[in-house]
Structures are given as C-alpha cells and as structure tokens.
C-alpha positions, 0 to 999 in steps of 0.5 A: 391498427394491429400492426401499430400495436405489434410494433409498439408492444412486441418489436419495440421491447426487442429493440430496447433489449438489443440496444441494452445488450450492445450498451452493456458490451460497450460499457464492459469493454470500456471499463476493462480498457480503463483499468488495463491502462491503470495497471500499465501505468502503476506496477504496484496495483494488485492484480487480484484486487484490480480484477475484483474492482473491474468485476464490481464496476461491470456489475454496476453497469449491468444493473444500471442498464437493466434498470433503464431498459426495464423502465423504458419497456414499462413506458412502452406499455403505458405504465406511468414511469415518472411516478415510479422514477420519483419513488425510486429517487426518494428511496435511493436518496434515503438509502444513500444517506443511510449507507453513506459511510459504507459508500465512502469506504467503498470509494476510498478502497477503490482509490487505495487499490488503483493509486497503489498506496499499499498492497497486501504484505506492505509495511505501512504507518497509518495514524501513528500505527505501524504494521503489515497490511494483512487484509485489504478489502473495499471496506476496511484495512487491517494492519498487524504490528510486529508485536502482534496487535491488529488494527482495523481501519475503515478505508474512509479514515485512511488519509495519510499513509507512510509506506515503508515497502515502496523504496529501499531502506537505510541501515545505520550503525554507530559504533564507538571506540576508545580515544586511545585506539589506533584509528587507522587500525579501526578503519582497516578492520571496519573496511575488511569487515564491510567487504566481507559482510557485503558478500554475506548479507542477503538483504543488502542492495548496495555494499556496506559503506564506512562513513568514518568518524561521525561524533566525539562522545564523552568516552568514545570516538563514534564511527558510522556505518551505513548500508542500503537494504531491501525495503523494511529489512534495515533493522535486521541488517543493523543487528547483523552488522553490530554483532559482526563488528563486536566480534571483529573488534574483540578479535583485534583488541579494539575496545568499545568503552563504557560511558565514563565520567571524569571528575576534576577537583577544584 
C-alpha cells in the first residue's frame, strides 16, 4: 500500500515534470524551425521583430505546458480538476471577450511582420494616409507623413496597404519647348544631359531615358523624360532633372514658353 502511495504521489509528479520539460524542448525547437523557414522564404522580415514573436510564442507554449502539468499533478493528488477547469474556462471566455480587440491587434501584428507587408522605415499608404513607418509593435503601427503628422493605427485596422518601398520607383519629367524650337537640337541637348545626369545622380537604378515628344500643348511641344530610381526617391530625382534641364535649355537658348492664348477676330 505504501509503495502505491509513493508511486502515485511522488514518482508520478516527477514523471509528469520530466514529460513537460521534454514537451517544452520539442515545442521550442518546432517554433524556431517554423520561423526560421519563414525568414528564409521572406527576405523582408525584420529579424528583430521576428525574434520578438518567437520569444512570445515560446513563452505561450511554456505557459500552456505548465498549466497542463499543474492540473495533471493536482489530479494525481485527488483534487477535483474538472471543476477547476470549468472555472478556468468561464474565466478565459470572459477575459477573451473583454480583450478581443487587443487579441485581434496581436494576431494582425504577427501577420504583418511574418508576411513582410512593411517594415520600419518603409513608406506606405494605409487608409489614404501616406507616411514612413516609424514604429511597428504587435498592437499598433505609427506612420509619419513628410509634413510631420503622425497617424497611429491599431493593427486590426490595417487591411489594405500600399508599400512604396518594396520596388523601384519611376521619375517622370515633362518639359515643354516652343513650337519654333529646333527639335533636333532639343533632342540632342536632352540626350547629352541625360548621359551626364545618369552618372551624377546617386539614386538612379537605370540610365535616364528620353522618350521623345509626348504631347502638343496649347503653347508648347512636350517632351517626356523618365528614370528608374531607388524606392521612394523618384520625386527628389525629378527635381534634380528639372533644374538641370532648365539650366541646359538656358545655356543653349531653348525656350520654355509661357502659356499663350491666341484670339482670332471673327
């Protein structure tokens, strides 16, 4: 009889604890393996954020295993664990209902990070607001517009994202010249300028391209110039190209005309 008591109340809890330790080690290895594969398949995943999620998942697994082990040990000692579980179930349901928005934010935050929707420093548009991602937590995302405004979004409300930092940008410059201009000369000046700027502008990914005549406006022939740039640098490149074109046209006596209105007498 004494041996049975020893087996039940001393040996059994030790076995349960050992099994729990092994289960925790396996769960930890599986979680790390899963997230390691996610990182390998998605180069845009922020490593620091990923480490945070791994740590949280491991802690959740640890907490769950401890709860199961404690309840199992209490059952060994004859404590009514069914009533205890029922009480915990009601408490958990009430807690989950009260914290459902926070849980939604948490799940959405994990999804954002794992899927690589955006990272710190990316320029994105969410809900019509465009800005740089200055903070990304498991609960909320903060965007800072170039004019300084900061918008704070709960992660559960991040549904549609335009990420301007994932791919190259396109700089487009339209410049008009007078109808009286020598178009061959204009194209020669633009070509020489594009070759020069292609070696000077750091944010270019590909050489500047002169597409040629793009439109006939009321008072000018419009040429289009384009350039592939690094993500989100297209507007800065456009400003540099416009300035260089104005200086080159002035130097070569090429007129950029004002808008003109021609009136015919009936």
